[in-house]
C-alpha positions in Angstrom: 0.1 0.0 -0.1 1.6 3.6 -1.1 2.0 6.2 1.8 -0.6 8.4 0.3 -3.3 6.0 1.2 -3.2 6.2 5.1 -4.9 9.5 4.9 -7.7 7.8 3.1 -8.3 5.4 6.9 -6.4 7.8 9.8 -8.1 11.4 8.0 -11.4 10.9 7.7 -12.2 11.6 11.3 -8.8 13.8 12.4 -10.7 16.0 14.7 -12.1 13.2 16.0 -9.2 11.2 16.8 -7.2 14.3 18.0 -10.0 14.9 20.7 -11.6 11.7 21.5 -8.7 8.9 21.1 -5.2 10.5 21.2 -5.9 11.8 24.7 -5.6 8.8 25.8 -2.1 8.5 25.0 -0.3 11.2 27.0 1.0 8.9 29.3 2.7 6.8 26.8 4.4 10.2 25.4 4.7 11.6 28.6 6.3 8.4 29.7 8.9 8.3 27.1 10.0 11.7 27.1 10.9 11.3 30.5 12.5 8.0 30.2 14.9 9.8 26.8 15.4 13.1 29.2 13.7 15.2 26.5 15.0 19.0 27.6 15.3 22.1 26.5 17.5 22.5 22.8 17.3 19.1 21.9 16.0 18.4 18.5 13.5 16.4 18.4 11.4 14.3 14.9 8.7 12.5 15.5 8.0 9.7 13.1 4.2 9.6 12.4 3.4 11.7 14.3 -0.8 11.7 13.6 -3.0 15.2 15.0 0.8 16.2 17.2 0.1 15.7 20.5 3.5 14.1 21.4 5.0 17.5 19.7 3.5 19.6 22.0 3.9 18.1 25.0 7.9 17.5 24.2 8.4 21.2 23.1 6.6 21.9 26.1 9.9 20.8 28.0 11.7 22.6 25.4 12.5 20.7 22.9 12.8 22.1 19.2 10.1 19.7 17.2 10.1 18.5 14.0 7.1 15.8 12.6 6.2 13.4 9.8 3.2 11.8 8.8 1.1 10.5 5.7 -2.1 11.9 6.3 -2.7 15.6 5.4 -5.7 16.2 7.5 -4.1 14.6 10.6 -0.8 17.3 9.7 -3.2 20.2 10.0 -4.2 19.2 13.2 -0.5 18.8 14.3 0.3 22.1 12.4 -2.2 24.3 14.1 -1.2 22.3 17.7 2.1 23.1 16.9 2.8 26.3 14.6 6.8 26.6 15.5 7.4 23.4 14.5 8.3 22.0 11.3 5.7 19.5 10.0 5.3 17.7 7.0 3.2 15.7 4.9 5.3 12.6 3.6 6.8 9.1 4.1 8.7 8.1 6.9 10.4 5.8 4.6 12.2 9.2 3.0 12.1 11.3 5.3 12.9 14.8 3.8 15.6 15.7 6.0 19.2 15.5 6.0 21.8 13.4 7.5 22.7 13.8 11.2 19.6 16.8 11.6 18.3 15.1 15.1 19.3 14.5 18.7 16.3 12.1 18.9 13.4 10.3 17.4 10.5 9.2 18.3 7.6 7.3 16.8 4.7 6.7 19.5 2.7 3.3 17.7 3.9 4.1 13.9 7.0 2.0 13.3 6.3 -1.5 12.7 8.7 -4.6 11.6 6.8 -4.5 8.5 8.6 -1.2 8.0 11.9 -1.8 8.2 13.6 1.3 6.4 11.6 3.9 8.3 14.0 2.9 10.8 17.2 3.7 8.4 16.0 6.5 7.9 15.6 7.4 11.5 18.9 6.6 11.9 20.2 8.1 9.0 18.6 11.5 10.0 19.8 10.6 13.5 23.7 12.5 15.2 25.9 9.5 16.0 24.9 9.1 19.4 21.7 10.1 18.8 18.8 8.3 20.3 15.7 6.1 18.6 12.0 5.4 20.7 9.3 3.5 19.6 6.7 1.8 21.3 5.1 -1.3 20.5 1.9 -3.4 20.8 2.6 -6.0 23.9 0.1 -8.9 24.6 -3.6 -6.9 24.0 -5.3 -9.9 24.5 -4.5 -11.1 27.8 -4.8 -7.2 29.0 -7.4 -6.3 30.8 -8.9 -3.1 28.4 -8.1 -6.0 25.5 -12.2 -5.5 24.9 -11.8 -2.2 23.5 -9.2 -3.1 21.1 -11.5 -6.0 19.6 -13.8 -3.9 17.3 -10.7 -4.3 15.2 -11.2 -8.0 14.3 -14.0 -6.8 12.9 -12.1 -6.3 9.7 -11.5 -9.5 7.1 -8.8 -12.1 8.2 -6.6 -10.8 5.7 -6.5 -7.3 7.1 -6.6 -9.0 11.1 -3.6 -11.0 10.2 -1.7 -8.1 9.0 -2.5 -5.7 12.3 -0.9 -9.3 13.8 2.2 -8.5 11.5 2.7 -5.4 12.6 3.1 -5.7 16.8 4.9 -8.8 16.4 7.9 -6.4 17.4 6.4 -6.4 21.0 7.6 -10.4 21.1 10.6 -10.4 23.5 13.5 -10.5 21.8 11.9 -9.6 18.6 11.9 -5.7 18.8 15.8 -5.5 20.1 16.8 -7.9 17.0 14.4 -5.7 14.9 16.3 -2.8 15.7 20.1 -4.3 16.2 20.1 -5.0 12.5 19.5 -1.6 11.7 22.5 -0.3 13.2 21.2 0.6 16.7 22.8 -0.1 20.1 19.5 -1.7 22.0 18.7 -1.3 25.2 16.2 -4.3 26.7 12.5 -3.4 26.4 10.2 -1.6 29.4 6.9 -0.9 29.5 5.3 1.7 29.5 1.9 3.2 30.8 -1.4 2.9 28.2 -4.7 3.2 29.3 -7.6 4.3 27.0 -9.9 6.4 29.2 -13.4 7.6 27.3 -16.7 9.1 28.7 -18.9 7.0 27.7 -19.9 4.5 25.0 -21.0 6.8 22.9 -17.4 9.0 23.0 -15.8 5.3 22.7 -17.5 4.5 20.0 -16.4 7.8 18.1 -13.3 7.5 19.1 -12.2 3.8 18.1 -14.1 4.7 14.9 -11.5 7.6 14.1 -8.8 5.4 14.0 -6.9 3.6 11.3 -7.5 0.1 12.5 -11.4 0.3 12.9 -11.6 1.9 9.3 -10.3 -1.8 8.1 -13.9 -3.0 10.3 -15.7 0.1 9.3 -15.2 -1.1 5.4 -15.9 -4.7 6.1 -19.5 -4.2 8.1 -20.1 -0.4 7.6 -19.2 2.8 9.5 -23.4 2.6 11.5 -22.7 -1.0 12.1 -19.3 -0.2 13.6 -20.7 2.4 15.8 -23.8 0.9 16.9 -21.7 -2.5 18.0 -19.0 -0.5 19.3 -21.3 1.2 21.9 -23.2 -1.7 22.8 -19.5 -3.3 24.0 -19.1 -0.6 25.9 -22.5 -0.3 27.3 -21.6 -3.9 28.6 -18.7 -2.5 30.8 -20.2 1.2 32.3 -19.2 1.1 36.3 -21.3 3.5 37.7 -19.7 6.7 38.6 -16.6 5.6 36.7 -15.2 6.6 33.2 -15.1 3.6 31.2 -11.0 2.0 31.5 -9.0 -0.2 30.1 -5.1 -1.0 30.1 -3.4 -2.8 27.9 0.7 -4.0 27.2 2.6 -1.4 25.9 6.3 -1.6 25.4 8.8 0.4 24.4 12.4 0.2 22.7 15.4 2.7 22.9 18.0 2.7 20.0 21.0 4.4 20.3 23.0 4.8 17.0 26.2 3.6 16.3 
């Protein structure tokens, strides 16, 4: 699939993704920035930056930020959030920056085992000794919040298998070997806090429907059916006086450019 096609799924509900879904990622972003000690004057690139919340949080810490994503509609939101940052629409496997431009590259569930060229490009634009941090799903099926991601399985068997191939980096030893093979010295993987949190079943359904994996399911069963089924699913998990909440296992890797 051409990188330009990403906008079809991820960009179609860009504002809803930015305001209903992405806020759940804050714990992940903050935890990784803290581990990297992101701070004043560091040049940071966020790959597959989506609607730019991670860039905004890094900029608050004083970093000089850039970002790239394949979705023009998500990038429009990212630029609105980060008018001082260098944010571009493009292919993460052909980055539009010169060699050795950045001190840090991050990618939050944007680089997968199916995209090794993105890692090689990240290495190219890092200074010697620069660091790449990526996050990947762990054992989703055994996570307390697994039910929140189960609607993605309403896609075709082929697309569900592709999703499984993408998240293979979360398996023990796989992510380390993947990054090492691309020229990084890799520290041991670490667990990253991640929690989905929504106010009510309707917000859950709308937030989930704004994501790329959900769009693959929507192509199979239709958006109206997807939203209805997702709302019913979340209703069964309501707790009096509390938000819908589900923790999902997430891992991070930090590699240092040799």
